[in-house]
C-alpha positions as CSV (number, residue, x, y, z in Angstrom):
1,X,44.2,-62.7,-47.5
2,X,43.3,-59.3,-46.1
3,X,43.0,-60.0,-42.4
4,X,41.9,-56.5,-41.6
5,X,38.8,-56.6,-43.8
6,X,38.0,-60.1,-42.5
7,X,38.0,-58.7,-39.0
8,X,35.7,-55.8,-40.0
9,X,33.2,-58.3,-41.3
10,X,32.9,-59.8,-37.8
11,X,32.7,-56.6,-35.9
12,X,31.6,-54.1,-38.5
13,X,30.4,-50.7,-37.5
14,X,27.5,-49.4,-39.6
15,X,28.5,-47.0,-42.4
16,X,26.0,-45.1,-44.5
17,X,23.0,-45.8,-42.1
18,X,22.2,-44.2,-38.8
19,X,21.9,-46.5,-35.7
20,X,21.2,-45.0,-32.3
21,X,20.8,-48.2,-30.3
22,X,24.5,-48.5,-29.5
23,X,27.8,-46.8,-29.5
24,X,30.9,-48.3,-31.0
25,X,34.5,-48.2,-29.9
26,X,37.4,-49.7,-31.9
27,X,38.7,-53.0,-30.5
28,X,42.4,-53.5,-30.5
29,X,44.5,-56.6,-30.2
30,X,48.1,-56.9,-29.1
31,X,48.9,-59.6,-31.6
32,X,47.2,-60.2,-34.9
33,X,48.8,-62.7,-37.3
34,X,47.8,-64.1,-40.6
35,X,49.5,-67.3,-39.6
36,X,46.8,-67.5,-36.8
37,X,43.9,-67.6,-39.2
38,X,42.0,-70.9,-38.6
39,X,41.4,-73.6,-41.2
40,X,37.8,-74.6,-42.0
41,X,39.0,-78.2,-42.6
42,X,39.6,-78.5,-38.9
43,X,35.9,-78.1,-38.0
44,X,32.8,-79.9,-38.8
45,X,29.2,-78.7,-39.5
46,X,26.5,-80.2,-37.3
47,X,23.1,-79.8,-39.0
48,X,19.9,-80.6,-37.0
49,X,16.5,-80.5,-38.7
50,X,13.1,-80.8,-37.0
51,X,11.1,-82.3,-39.9
52,X,7.8,-81.5,-38.0
53,X,8.4,-77.8,-38.4
54,X,11.1,-77.6,-41.1
55,X,13.3,-75.7,-38.6
56,X,17.0,-76.3,-38.8
57,X,19.9,-75.4,-36.6
58,X,23.6,-75.1,-37.6
59,X,26.4,-75.6,-35.1
60,X,30.2,-75.9,-35.4
61,X,31.4,-79.0,-33.6
62,X,34.2,-77.4,-31.5
63,X,33.8,-73.6,-31.5
64,X,36.5,-72.8,-28.9
65,X,38.3,-69.6,-29.9
66,X,36.6,-69.4,-33.3
67,X,33.2,-68.4,-34.8
68,X,31.5,-69.7,-37.9
69,X,30.6,-67.7,-41.0
70,X,27.5,-69.4,-42.5
71,X,26.2,-69.0,-46.0
72,X,22.8,-70.7,-46.5
73,X,21.7,-71.0,-50.0
74,X,17.9,-70.9,-49.8
75,X,17.5,-68.3,-52.5
76,X,19.6,-66.5,-55.1
77,X,21.4,-64.4,-52.5
78,X,22.6,-66.5,-49.6
79,X,21.7,-65.8,-46.0
80,X,24.8,-64.9,-44.0
81,X,25.2,-65.4,-40.3
82,X,28.2,-65.5,-37.9
83,X,26.2,-67.1,-35.0
84,X,26.9,-70.6,-33.7
85,X,23.5,-72.2,-33.2
86,X,21.9,-70.3,-36.1
87,X,18.3,-71.4,-36.6
88,X,15.8,-70.8,-39.4
89,X,12.8,-72.3,-41.2
90,X,12.7,-73.4,-44.8
91,X,9.2,-73.9,-46.2
92,X,9.7,-75.9,-49.4
93,X,11.1,-79.5,-49.4
94,X,14.5,-80.0,-50.9
95,X,18.2,-80.0,-50.2
96,X,19.9,-76.7,-49.4
97,X,23.6,-76.1,-49.5
98,X,25.4,-74.6,-46.5
99,X,29.0,-73.2,-46.7
100,X,31.0,-72.5,-43.5
101,X,34.2,-70.6,-43.0
102,X,35.7,-70.1,-39.6
103,X,37.2,-66.9,-38.1
104,X,39.0,-65.6,-35.1
105,X,40.7,-62.3,-34.2
106,X,43.3,-62.9,-37.0
107,X,40.8,-63.3,-39.8
108,X,38.6,-65.7,-41.7
109,X,39.6,-68.9,-43.4
110,X,39.9,-69.0,-47.1
111,X,38.8,-72.6,-47.3
112,X,35.2,-73.7,-46.7
113,X,33.3,-76.7,-45.4
114,X,30.0,-77.6,-46.9
115,X,26.9,-79.5,-45.7
116,X,23.3,-80.1,-46.8
117,X,20.1,-79.1,-45.1
118,X,17.6,-81.8,-46.1
119,X,13.9,-80.8,-45.8
120,X,11.6,-83.8,-46.3
121,X,8.2,-82.1,-46.8
122,X,7.0,-78.7,-48.0
123,X,5.5,-77.1,-44.9
124,X,2.0,-75.8,-45.8
125,X,0.5,-76.9,-42.5
126,X,1.0,-74.0,-40.2
127,X,-0.7,-75.7,-37.2
128,X,2.5,-76.4,-35.2
129,X,3.5,-72.7,-35.4
130,X,0.0,-71.5,-34.5
131,X,0.0,-73.9,-31.5
132,X,3.2,-72.5,-30.2
133,X,2.2,-68.9,-30.8
134,X,-1.2,-69.1,-29.1
135,X,-1.2,-72.3,-26.8
136,X,-4.5,-73.0,-28.5
137,X,-6.2,-69.9,-27.1
138,X,-4.3,-66.7,-26.3
139,X,-0.7,-66.2,-25.3
140,X,1.3,-63.1,-24.2
141,X,4.8,-62.5,-25.5
142,X,7.4,-59.7,-24.9
143,X,10.9,-58.9,-26.0
144,X,13.1,-61.1,-24.0
145,X,15.5,-58.7,-22.2
146,X,17.4,-61.7,-20.7
147,X,18.6,-63.0,-24.1
148,X,21.7,-61.7,-25.9
149,X,20.6,-60.3,-29.2
150,X,17.0,-59.7,-28.2
151,X,17.3,-56.6,-30.3
152,X,19.9,-56.1,-33.0
153,X,20.6,-54.9,-36.5
154,X,22.6,-55.8,-39.5
155,X,22.7,-55.6,-43.3
156,X,19.5,-56.0,-45.3
157,X,18.9,-59.7,-46.0
158,X,20.8,-60.9,-42.9
159,X,19.3,-62.1,-39.7
160,X,19.9,-58.6,-38.2
161,X,22.6,-59.1,-35.6
162,X,25.9,-58.4,-37.4
163,X,26.2,-54.7,-36.7
164,X,24.8,-54.6,-33.2
165,X,23.4,-57.2,-30.8
166,X,21.8,-56.1,-27.5
167,X,23.3,-57.3,-24.3
168,X,21.0,-58.7,-21.6
169,X,18.8,-56.0,-20.1
170,X,20.3,-53.4,-22.5
171,X,17.0,-51.5,-22.7
172,X,15.6,-52.0,-19.2
173,X,15.2,-48.3,-18.6
174,X,13.1,-47.7,-21.8
175,X,10.0,-49.7,-21.2
176,X,10.8,-52.1,-24.0
177,X,10.2,-55.2,-22.0
178,X,6.8,-54.1,-20.7
179,X,5.3,-54.2,-24.2
180,X,3.1,-57.2,-24.9
181,X,2.6,-58.9,-28.2
182,X,-0.5,-61.1,-27.8
183,X,-1.4,-63.9,-30.3
184,X,-4.8,-65.5,-30.2
185,X,-6.2,-68.5,-32.0
186,X,-9.5,-67.8,-33.9
187,X,-9.8,-71.3,-35.3
188,X,-7.7,-70.6,-38.4
189,X,-4.8,-72.8,-39.4
190,X,-2.5,-70.0,-40.5
191,X,-4.1,-66.8,-39.1
192,X,-5.3,-65.4,-35.8
193,X,-5.8,-62.3,-33.8
194,X,-3.0,-60.0,-32.7
195,X,-3.0,-57.4,-30.0
196,X,-0.2,-54.9,-29.2
197,X,-0.3,-53.7,-25.6
198,X,2.3,-51.1,-24.4
199,X,1.9,-52.5,-20.9
200,X,3.0,-50.7,-17.8
201,X,5.3,-48.3,-19.6
202,X,2.5,-47.1,-21.9
203,X,5.1,-46.3,-24.6
204,X,6.7,-47.7,-27.8
205,X,10.4,-47.5,-28.3
206,X,11.1,-45.7,-31.6
207,X,14.2,-45.3,-33.8
208,X,15.6,-41.8,-33.9
209,X,15.5,-41.9,-37.7
210,X,11.7,-41.7,-37.6
211,X,10.9,-38.0,-37.9
212,X,7.7,-37.8,-39.8
213,X,5.2,-40.4,-38.4
214,X,2.6,-38.8,-36.3
215,X,1.8,-39.2,-33.5
216,X,5.0,-41.1,-32.6
217,X,7.5,-38.7,-34.3
218,X,6.2,-35.8,-32.1
219,X,8.2,-37.4,-29.2
220,X,11.4,-37.4,-31.2
221,X,14.1,-35.5,-29.1
222,X,16.1,-34.9,-32.3
223,X,19.3,-35.5,-30.4
224,X,20.3,-38.6,-32.3
225,X,18.9,-40.9,-29.7
226,X,16.1,-43.4,-29.9
227,X,13.0,-42.2,-27.9
228,X,9.9,-43.4,-26.2
229,X,6.5,-42.3,-27.6
230,X,3.1,-42.8,-26.0
231,X,1.2,-45.8,-27.5
232,X,-2.3,-47.2,-27.3
233,X,-3.5,-50.7,-27.2
234,X,-4.2,-52.1,-30.7
235,X,-6.6,-54.9,-30.2
236,X,-7.7,-57.9,-32.3
237,X,-5.8,-57.2,-35.5
238,X,-5.4,-60.1,-37.8
239,X,-2.0,-61.7,-38.3
240,X,-1.2,-64.3,-40.9
241,X,1.6,-66.8,-41.6
242,X,2.5,-67.1,-45.2
243,X,5.2,-68.8,-47.3
244,X,7.3,-66.3,-49.3
245,X,9.7,-68.4,-51.4
246,X,11.7,-70.4,-48.9
247,X,10.8,-68.1,-46.0
248,X,8.1,-68.3,-43.4
249,X,6.7,-64.8,-42.9
250,X,4.4,-63.2,-40.4
251,X,2.2,-60.5,-41.9
252,X,0.5,-57.8,-39.7
253,X,-1.9,-55.1,-40.8
254,X,-0.6,-51.6,-41.8
255,X,0.2,-49.4,-38.8
256,X,0.5,-52.3,-36.3
257,X,3.2,-52.0,-33.6
258,X,5.6,-54.7,-32.6
259,X,7.7,-53.9,-29.6
260,X,10.3,-51.6,-31.3
261,X,9.5,-49.3,-34.3
262,X,12.6,-49.4,-36.5
263,X,11.5,-47.5,-39.6
264,X,8.5,-46.1,-41.5
265,X,8.6,-49.0,-44.0
266,X,8.0,-51.5,-41.3
267,X,5.1,-49.4,-39.9
268,X,3.5,-49.2,-43.4
269,X,4.1,-52.9,-44.2
270,X,4.8,-55.0,-41.1
271,X,6.3,-58.2,-42.4
272,X,8.5,-60.4,-40.1
273,X,10.7,-63.3,-41.4
274,X,10.3,-66.1,-38.9
275,X,13.5,-67.8,-37.9
276,X,12.0,-69.9,-35.2
277,X,8.8,-70.4,-33.2
278,X,8.8,-72.7,-30.2
279,X,6.8,-72.8,-27.0
280,X,9.2,-70.6,-25.2
281,X,10.9,-68.5,-27.9
282,X,10.1,-66.6,-31.1
283,X,12.9,-65.2,-33.2
284,X,12.0,-62.9,-36.1
285,X,13.6,-60.2,-38.3
286,X,12.3,-57.4,-40.5
287,X,14.2,-55.7,-43.3
288,X,14.1,-52.8,-45.7
289,X,16.5,-51.9,-48.5
290,X,19.2,-50.8,-46.1
291,X,19.0,-52.6,-42.8
292,X,17.6,-55.7,-41.0
293,X,16.3,-55.7,-37.4
294,X,16.2,-58.7,-35.1
295,X,13.8,-59.5,-32.3
296,X,13.7,-62.3,-29.7
297,X,10.4,-62.8,-27.8
298,X,9.7,-64.9,-24.8
299,X,6.4,-65.6,-23.0
300,X,5.4,-62.6,-20.9
301,X,5.3,-63.4,-17.2
302,X,4.1,-60.7,-14.9
303,X,6.6,-60.0,-12.1
304,X,5.6,-61.9,-8.9
305,X,4.4,-59.4,-6.3
306,X,6.7,-58.9,-3.3
307,X,5.6,-61.5,-0.7
308,X,4.9,-59.6,2.6
309,X,4.0,-62.6,4.7
310,X,0.9,-64.1,6.2
311,X,-2.2,-61.9,6.5
312,X,-1.7,-59.4,9.4
313,X,-5.4,-58.5,9.6
314,X,-6.6,-62.2,9.8
315,X,-8.6,-63.2,12.8
316,X,-6.0,-66.0,13.3
317,X,-3.0,-63.6,13.8
318,X,-2.3,-63.7,17.5
319,X,0.2,-60.9,17.3
320,X,-2.4,-58.3,16.1
321,X,-4.3,-58.1,19.4
322,X,-1.6,-59.2,21.8
323,X,0.0,-57.1,24.4
324,X,3.4,-56.4,23.0
325,X,6.1,-54.2,24.5
326,X,9.8,-53.5,24.4
327,X,11.4,-56.0,26.8
328,X,15.0,-55.1,26.8
329,X,17.8,-54.0,24.4
330,X,21.6,-54.7,24.4
331,X,23.9,-52.8,22.0
332,X,27.7,-53.2,22.2
333,X,30.7,-52.1,20.2
334,X,33.2,-54.6,18.6
335,X,34.9,-55.0,22.0
336,X,31.6,-55.9,23.6
337,X,31.6,-52.6,25.5
338,X,28.1,-51.2,26.1
339,X,27.1,-48.2,24.0
340,X,24.2,-45.8,24.2
341,X,20.9,-47.6,23.6
342,X,18.9,-46.3,20.7
343,X,15.3,-45.3,21.1
344,X,13.0,-48.2,20.0
345,X,9.3,-47.8,19.3
346,X,7.2,-50.9,19.6
347,X,3.6,-51.3,18.6
348,X,1.6,-54.2,17.2
349,X,1.8,-52.7,13.7
350,X,5.4,-51.6,13.7
351,X,8.8,-51.6,15.4
352,X,11.0,-48.7,14.5
353,X,14.5,-47.5,15.5
354,X,17.8,-46.3,14.1
355,X,20.9,-48.5,14.5
356,X,23.8,-46.7,16.2
357,X,27.0,-46.0,14.2
358,X,29.3,-47.5,16.8
359,X,27.4,-50.8,17.0
360,X,29.6,-53.9,16.6
361,X,29.7,-56.4,13.8
362,X,29.4,-59.6,15.7
363,X,26.1,-61.4,16.3
364,X,24.3,-60.4,19.4
365,X,25.9,-56.9,19.6
366,X,22.6,-55.2,18.5
367,X,19.8,-57.0,20.4
368,X,16.1,-55.9,20.6
369,X,13.7,-58.1,22.7
370,X,9.9,-57.8,22.3
371,X,7.8,-59.2,25.1
372,X,4.3,-60.6,24.4
373,X,1.5,-62.4,26.2
374,X,1.1,-64.9,23.4
375,X,1.2,-68.4,24.8
376,X,2.2,-71.2,22.4
377,X,2.0,-75.0,22.8
378,X,4.4,-77.8,21.9
379,X,1.5,-79.8,20.6
380,X,0.8,-77.3,17.8
381,X,2.6,-76.2,14.7
382,X,2.8,-72.6,13.7
383,X,3.2,-70.1,10.8
384,X,5.3,-67.0,11.4
385,X,6.3,-64.0,9.2
386,X,8.1,-60.7,9.6
387,X,8.8,-57.9,7.1
388,X,12.0,-56.0,7.6
389,X,12.5,-52.7,5.7
390,X,15.7,-50.7,5.6
391,X,17.3,-48.5,2.8
392,X,20.1,-51.0,2.4
393,X,20.5,-54.7,2.3
394,X,20.7,-56.0,5.9
395,X,21.3,-59.0,8.0
396,X,19.0,-59.6,11.0
397,X,19.0,-62.5,13.5
398,X,15.4,-63.7,13.9
399,X,14.6,-65.7,17.0
400,X,11.0,-66.3,18.3
401,X,11.5,-68.2,21.6
402,X,9.8,-68.8,25.0
403,X,10.3,-66.2,27.7
404,X,13.2,-67.3,30.0
405,X,14.4,-70.1,27.7
406,X,17.0,-69.4,25.0
407,X,17.4,-73.0,24.1
408,X,14.0,-73.5,22.5
409,X,12.8,-71.5,19.5
410,X,10.8,-71.6,16.3
411,X,13.9,-70.4,14.5
412,X,17.3,-68.8,15.4
413,X,19.6,-67.7,12.6
414,X,20.8,-64.7,10.6
415,X,18.5,-63.8,7.7
416,X,19.3,-61.7,4.7
417,X,16.8,-58.9,3.9
418,X,16.8,-56.9,0.7
419,X,16.9,-53.2,0.6
420,X,13.5,-51.5,0.6
421,X,11.9,-54.4,2.3
422,X,11.6,-58.2,2.2
423,X,9.9,-60.9,4.2
424,X,11.0,-63.9,6.2
425,X,8.5,-66.6,7.0
426,X,8.2,-70.0,8.6
427,X,5.4,-72.5,7.8
428,X,4.3,-75.5,9.8
429,X,7.1,-75.4,12.4
430,X,6.9,-77.2,15.7
431,X,5.8,-75.0,18.6
432,X,7.0,-74.9,22.3
433,X,5.3,-74.5,25.7
434,X,5.7,-71.0,26.9
435,X,5.1,-67.3,26.4
436,X,6.5,-65.9,23.1
437,X,9.4,-63.4,23.1
438,X,10.6,-62.1,19.7
439,X,14.4,-61.5,19.8
440,X,16.0,-59.6,16.9
441,X,19.6,-58.8,16.5
442,X,20.9,-56.1,14.1
443,X,24.7,-56.4,14.7
444,X,26.8,-55.7,11.6
445,X,24.4,-53.3,9.9
446,X,25.3,-49.6,9.2
447,X,23.7,-46.7,11.0
448,X,20.3,-46.7,9.3
449,X,16.6,-46.7,9.9
450,X,14.8,-50.0,10.4
451,X,11.1,-50.6,10.2
452,X,9.7,-54.0,11.1
453,X,6.1,-54.7,10.3
454,X,3.6,-57.4,9.3
455,X,4.5,-59.7,12.2
456,X,2.2,-62.7,12.2
457,X,2.1,-65.7,14.4
458,X,-0.8,-68.2,14.0
459,X,-1.6,-71.9,14.2
460,X,-0.8,-73.6,11.0
461,X,-4.2,-75.3,11.1
462,X,-5.9,-71.9,10.8
463,X,-5.9,-71.1,7.1
464,X,-5.8,-67.4,6.4
465,X,-5.8,-67.9,2.7
466,X,-2.1,-66.9,2.2
467,X,-0.5,-68.4,-0.9
468,X,3.2,-68.9,-0.2
469,X,5.7,-67.9,-2.9
470,X,6.9,-70.6,-5.3
471,X,10.2,-72.1,-4.4
472,X,13.0,-71.2,-6.8
473,X,14.0,-73.8,-9.3
474,X,16.8,-76.0,-8.1
475,X,20.0,-75.5,-10.2
476,X,20.6,-78.2,-12.8
477,X,22.9,-80.9,-11.5
478,X,26.5,-80.5,-12.8
479,X,27.2,-82.7,-15.8
480,X,29.1,-82.7,-19.1
481,X,27.1,-84.4,-21.8
482,X,29.0,-86.4,-24.4
483,X,28.1,-86.0,-28.1
484,X,25.0,-88.1,-28.9
485,X,26.8,-89.7,-31.9
486,X,30.0,-90.5,-30.1
487,X,31.4,-93.7,-28.7
488,X,31.2,-92.1,-25.3
489,X,27.4,-92.4,-25.5
490,X,26.8,-96.0,-24.5
491,X,23.5,-96.0,-26.5
492,X,25.2,-95.0,-29.7
493,X,25.7,-98.0,-31.9
494,X,24.4,-100.4,-29.4
495,X,22.6,-103.6,-30.5
496,X,18.9,-103.7,-29.7
497,X,15.7,-105.5,-30.5
498,X,12.2,-103.9,-30.3
499,X,9.0,-105.0,-28.6
500,X,5.6,-103.4,-28.7
501,X,2.4,-103.7,-26.6
502,X,-0.3,-101.5,-28.1
503,X,-3.6,-102.1,-26.4
504,X,-6.3,-99.3,-26.4
505,X,-8.9,-100.3,-23.8
506,X,-6.4,-103.2,-22.8
507,X,-7.3,-105.1,-26.0
508,X,-4.0,-105.5,-27.9
509,X,-4.0,-104.5,-31.6
510,X,-1.4,-104.4,-34.4
511,X,1.9,-102.9,-33.5
512,X,2.2,-99.2,-34.4
513,X,4.3,-98.2,-37.4
514,X,7.8,-97.3,-36.2
515,X,10.6,-95.6,-38.2
516,X,14.2,-95.7,-36.9
517,X,16.8,-93.3,-38.1
518,X,20.0,-93.7,-36.0
519,X,19.3,-92.5,-32.5
520,X,15.7,-91.3,-33.5
521,X,12.6,-93.4,-33.3
522,X,9.2,-92.1,-34.7
523,X,6.0,-94.0,-33.8
524,X,2.6,-93.4,-35.4
525,X,-0.2,-94.2,-32.9
526,X,-3.5,-94.3,-34.9
527,X,-5.7,-95.3,-31.9
528,X,-6.2,-93.4,-28.7
529,X,-5.2,-94.9,-25.4
530,X,-6.4,-93.9,-21.9
531,X,-4.1,-95.6,-19.3
532,X,-0.5,-95.9,-18.6
533,X,1.2,-99.0,-20.2
534,X,-1.4,-99.2,-23.0
535,X,1.2,-98.0,-25.7
536,X,4.5,-99.6,-24.8
537,X,7.7,-99.4,-27.0
538,X,10.7,-101.3,-25.7
539,X,14.4,-101.2,-26.8
540,X,16.1,-104.3,-25.4
541,X,19.8,-103.6,-25.6
542,X,23.1,-105.3,-25.0
543,X,24.2,-102.5,-22.7
544,X,25.6,-103.3,-19.2
545,X,26.0,-101.1,-16.2
546,X,27.9,-101.6,-13.0
547,X,27.2,-100.8,-9.3
548,X,30.7,-99.3,-8.8
549,X,29.9,-96.4,-11.3
550,X,27.4,-93.6,-11.7
551,X,25.4,-92.8,-14.8
552,X,23.7,-89.9,-16.6
553,X,20.6,-90.3,-18.8
554,X,19.0,-87.9,-21.3
555,X,16.2,-88.2,-23.9
556,X,14.3,-85.8,-26.1
557,X,10.7,-86.0,-27.2
558,X,8.6,-84.3,-29.9
559,X,4.9,-85.0,-30.7
560,X,2.3,-83.5,-32.9
561,X,-0.3,-83.9,-30.1
562,X,0.0,-83.3,-26.4
563,X,0.6,-86.5,-24.3
564,X,0.0,-85.8,-20.6
565,X,2.3,-88.7,-19.5
566,X,5.1,-90.4,-21.3
567,X,6.8,-93.1,-19.2
568,X,10.6,-93.4,-19.5
569,X,12.1,-96.4,-17.7
570,X,15.6,-97.8,-18.0
571,X,15.3,-101.3,-16.5
572,X,17.0,-104.6,-16.3
573,X,15.9,-106.8,-19.2
574,X,13.9,-110.0,-18.8
575,X,10.7,-109.0,-17.0
576,X,9.5,-110.5,-13.8
577,X,11.5,-109.5,-10.8
578,X,13.9,-107.6,-13.1
579,X,11.2,-105.0,-13.5
580,X,12.1,-103.8,-10.0
581,X,15.7,-103.1,-10.9
582,X,15.7,-99.8,-12.7
583,X,17.3,-96.4,-12.8
584,X,14.1,-94.3,-13.3
585,X,10.5,-94.9,-14.2
586,X,9.2,-91.4,-14.5
587,X,6.1,-90.2,-16.3
588,X,6.8,-86.9,-18.0
589,X,4.7,-84.4,-20.0
590,X,5.2,-84.0,-23.8
591,X,3.3,-80.9,-25.1
592,X,2.3,-80.7,-28.8
593,X,4.9,-79.2,-31.1
594,X,7.4,-78.6,-28.4
595,X,10.8,-80.3,-28.2
596,X,11.3,-81.3,-24.6
597,X,14.4,-82.9,-23.0
598,X,14.5,-84.8,-19.7
599,X,17.7,-85.6,-17.8
600,X,18.7,-87.8,-14.9
601,X,22.1,-87.1,-13.6
602,X,24.6,-89.0,-11.4
603,X,22.4,-91.9,-10.6
604,X,24.1,-94.7,-8.6
605,X,25.0,-97.6,-10.8
606,X,23.4,-101.0,-10.6
607,X,24.7,-104.4,-11.8
608,X,22.7,-104.9,-14.9
609,X,23.9,-107.2,-17.7
610,X,21.4,-106.1,-20.3
611,X,19.5,-102.9,-20.1
612,X,16.1,-102.2,-21.7
613,X,14.8,-98.7,-22.5
614,X,11.1,-98.9,-22.0
615,X,8.7,-96.1,-23.2
616,X,5.0,-95.9,-22.8
617,X,2.7,-93.3,-24.4
618,X,-0.5,-94.4,-22.7
619,X,-3.0,-91.6,-22.8
620,X,-2.1,-90.5,-26.3
621,X,-4.8,-89.0,-28.6
622,X,-5.8,-90.8,-31.8
623,X,-3.5,-90.1,-34.7
624,X,-0.5,-89.1,-32.6
625,X,3.0,-89.1,-34.2
626,X,5.7,-89.0,-31.5
627,X,9.5,-89.1,-31.8
628,X,12.0,-90.1,-29.2
629,X,15.5,-89.1,-30.1
630,X,19.0,-88.2,-28.9
631,X,19.1,-90.8,-26.2
632,X,22.3,-90.6,-24.1
633,X,23.4,-93.1,-21.5
634,X,26.9,-92.3,-20.2
635,X,29.1,-92.8,-17.3
636,X,28.7,-89.8,-15.1
637,X,30.8,-86.7,-16.0
638,X,30.9,-83.6,-13.9
C-alpha cells in the first residue's frame, strides 16, 4: 500500500482550484511506518438513527490515535467523510451500506468494516425540520464561530471539510459571525420565509474567486484574499425543503445570500444539502462541479451588554447626593516604606488617579479611603456596585465599611476587573450601624490610570429596576459515562416488568401502546393529559444499589410534540413508604423534535434491593409519540 498517498487523502491540499480561506504548510513526522497502519478489523462501527427525522450518526467505537474513512452508499457515488461523528439525513426508507476504513499518520487500512443504516420510513413530513428551524414562529441563526469546521471546503460531492476546516473564531475579524440567517414559519409544512441580515458588520464575506458579480465583486481586492463586500437586508424570501434523491435539500431564491458567498453558481442557484437540523445546530453544504463548502449554524444570541451596576441616577442611590471626599491615602513600596502619594480626585461621579510605578505588590500597599456622610443600618440589607476602568486587567480590594471600624463591612476582598472596564456588585447584603467609608486598595497593579465610576449604595428594598446579569452556567460535574450497551451500564440487560397508569382527567383508560427496542421505549399517547402523574410508565427492575457507593444516572428523550414536564424518578420498588426512597424525582422539559439528555452525577447511594424507573408524561398533548432511550445507571466514575 502506498502510505504517502493515503496520508495525502487525510490532509490534502487543494490542487487545481483556488482557496483563499487558509494557508497550508506541509506536516512532517519523525517516523512513518507501513507496519504502523491500523487494521479496520480492530474497530467497530456505531450507527445511531433518529427515526423521527431520518438523521443518522456514524462513530468509531474507540478512535484513540486513528480516524475513520467513511463511504456511505446513498447514491451511485458514495459520500466520503473522515469525521468521527459524521451525521446526515436520508429521505427514502431502506437499508444503506456503510464502509469504514481507519487511518493514522502511517496510512489507511486496506481492510474495511461494513454496517447498515436502516431507515424505517420515507421522510415526506418536513414538520420536525421546520419546527427546529423556526421554533414555530421566527428564529435567528448565524455561522457558529465557536465550532470547529463552521466553514470548510472539500471535493465536490463531499461534506466539504476535507481540504480545509475552520478553527474556532477563525473569521472573527471579518464580520462573518454578525450575519443573521432568519427562518420564519408561514404555516407551510415544508416552506417558510427567509431573511438575510448582514448584522452589525453590514458586509458579506466573499470568495476571492468571485470577480464578476456586481455589486459584490467591486470590493474584490484582487490580491488573492477573500474580501468583505457591503450587503443589504434581503427580507421575506421563500425557502423550501425538498427531497432530492436520498438527500434533504434547502432551496433559496436566486441571488439570496447565506453567510459566506463561495461562488457565482451558488449565488445563481442557492441549494444547500442538509446534513442535520436540530434545535441548536444546522449543518449544511453546497457544491458545484469543483468544490463543496460546509457551514455550521447556531442560534444567534446577541452579546449581553456590559453590566455597569445599579442605576446611578436613581432616586434611591444614596451615593449620588452624598457628601463624599478623599479621607486618606497610604502607598508603600514592597518593603512597606512610604512613597510619594499620588494625586487623587474624588467626586460623586468619578474617582480618578494614576498608580505610582514604585507601589508594592502586597495587599494594602496602595490604599485610597473615601469618606461619606451615608449612614447605614444593621437592620437593613443593601445593594452596592462600583465600575473600575483601567487600560489593563487589574486587581482591586473593595471594602465598604463603617468609619472607625475595620472589622465590619459589606465586603472585603480582592476583585478582578477586566481591561477597559468592568463592574463589581453586591445584592441583598446585610448592613451595619455606622457611617460608610469606601476603602479601595490598588496594590500590585502597574503604573496606569484608574477611573472609578457608577458607585451605587441603596437599600435592597428600593427597586431601581436593575436587572442583574445572569449567573454563568455551572460546569458539568466530572463523570465518565460507560457505553450504554455495555455490562458496566447496570440498566443494560436488566430484568424488568412494566406498569402503566394512563388517566386523562384522572379517569383511567386503556394503557398506551408501547414499543421496546433494547434500551429504547416509545409510547403513543392518543389522549391529552393535564396534570402530573396522569400518564405514568414504570419499569420495575431487579437492580440493586448500595449506600456505600455513589451512582450516575442519564436518560435521553425525544418527542414529536412539546411536553412541558416529564417526571423522571428512580425509586425503591413496592410503593407506599418506598416512594420516599429515591435518587431523583425531577420534572424536566422535552421540546418537540429535540433530543434532550438529562444527567444526575455522583448521587449518594441508598440501600435499595429493587429499583423502579418511573416516568410520567402528564401534561402531554393529544397524539404525542415520545421515546425514552439510552438509560444509563452506573456506579460513579470520575
